[in-house]
N, C-alpha and C positions, 0 to 999 in steps of 0.2 A: 374252044367252043364255049360259048356263053349261052346259058339256059335261062329263059324269060320267066321271072317271077312276078311280073306285073300283075298277075291276078291277086297276089296277097296284097291286102290294102290295110294300112296301119291308120287308125285314127290319131290325130295330133297328140292327144293325151296318153297314147300308149308308150310313147318314148320316156316320159317324165319319170314314172315309177322305176323304169329299169335303170335310167341314168343315175337316179338318187342312190339306189342300191349298190350300183357299181362304184360310184365315188366313195360312198360310205365304206365299203369293204377294201377299195383301192387304197384309201388313206391308212388302212391297217395292213397294208401289203398283202391283200387277199384277193384271188380271182372269185367271181361269183357269177351268177347267171339267173335267167328267167325263160319261161316257156310262152309262147303265144298260141292261144286258142281261137279257133273260128267257128262258125255254124258247120254243119255237116256238108251242106250243099253249096257253100260260097267260101270265099277266102277273105272276108272282112274280118279283121281281128276284133273279138267281142270281149276277150279277157286276156289279162297279162298274169301269169302266175310266177310270182317271185320265190326264189328258194328260201325256205325257213332255216331251222337249226338242226332238228333231229334227223339223223341219216344224211346230213349235207356236211361235206368236208371241203374246207377252204384253206388256202395257204398261198404262198408265192409260187406260181406255176402249177397250182392245183385247184380244181373244182370238181368235185364228184357228187353224185346224187345216187343214193341207195335204191335198190330194186323195190323196197318196200314204199319209199317216197314217191317214186314213180308210179307205182301201183295206186296209191292214194290219188295222185293227180289224174291218172287215166280213168279211175273210176269216177271221180268228181265229173270229168268231161263227158263221160259216156251217160251218166245221169241226167246231165243237162243238155244233150245232144249237141255238145261241143266237140271239135276235133283238134288234137294237138298237132300244129302244123310246122312250129319252128322252135328253135332254141337260140338264145342270145346268151353269150358269155363273154367275159372280160379278159383281157391280157394286160400286163404292165406296159408293154412296148407296142409293137406293131400288130395289125390285124392280119393274122395268118392262122392257118390250121395246122397245129403241131402234129408230130407223129401220134401222140396220144389222142388228140382230138379226132384224127383221122380213123383210128382204130376203135375208139370207144364211145364215139358219139352214137346217137340213135341212127343206125344205118338202115333206114326205110326208104324205099324209092319215093322220091318226091319231097323227102323231108328237108327243111332248110336249116342251116346253121349259120349264125352270124357271129362274128367276133368285134367286140368294141375295144379299140386301142386306148393306151394311156389312161388305165383306170383310175389314176390319181386325178385327172381332168379330162374326163371322156368327152369326146366331141358330140354335140347334140344332134348333128346332122347325119342320119342313117347312111347318106352317101359317102360318108367318111368311114364307115364300118366296112369290114369285109363280109361278103356273102357268098355262101355255097349250098348247092343242092346235091343230095345224094341221088345218083343215077349209076349204079354198079360201083362208083367210086364218087368222091366228092369233086364237083366240077364248079368253077366260079359261075355266078348267076348275078343278074341285075338287082339293084335295090328295089324293094317294095314301094309301092306308091304311098305317100303321105297324104291323107285326105282330111282336111279340116272340117268338112262338112259332115263328116260321120258323127254319131252320138259317142258320147264318153265311153270308155271301156270300163269293165269290172276290173278291179285289181284284187288279187288273192295271194295268200302265201301258202305254200305247200311244204310238207315234209312228212316224216313218218307219223306224226301224230294226226295228220289230216290236212284239210284245206280250209283256210279261214280267210274272212274278209280282211282287207288290208287296212 
């Protein structure tokens, strides 16, 4: 069963900072990721939060975010009336949810998880990524719409030390 995410809309520029970080860490043989923030009442992405350093662990087959780093990001989002809607992270090869991804990703109903494959040379088209939504378990879903007419997104870096402009 495919769940529709067409209500999540990415401005064209939302993809660029994510891909830059994925490739930078991919060349070091490390997974990495970012979270997508929208407004409270709509699903147009307004901000991309790229993972920083403090409380972030990266490696081959490994990307973890500490509870403190998540708290800093969720507090930032709440203070600005944003909502954290999705996480994007990278894999060295195929786009799939690993056992670890399935068990330890943010398991919140409606939350979206995307995997960008081949982190050394990640594909720019989100249609080439894997997309899932949590609904009691992770189910495949459609790719969000990319809308070039939307205004640019705000890009920030988050970690245990806070949230800072990119």
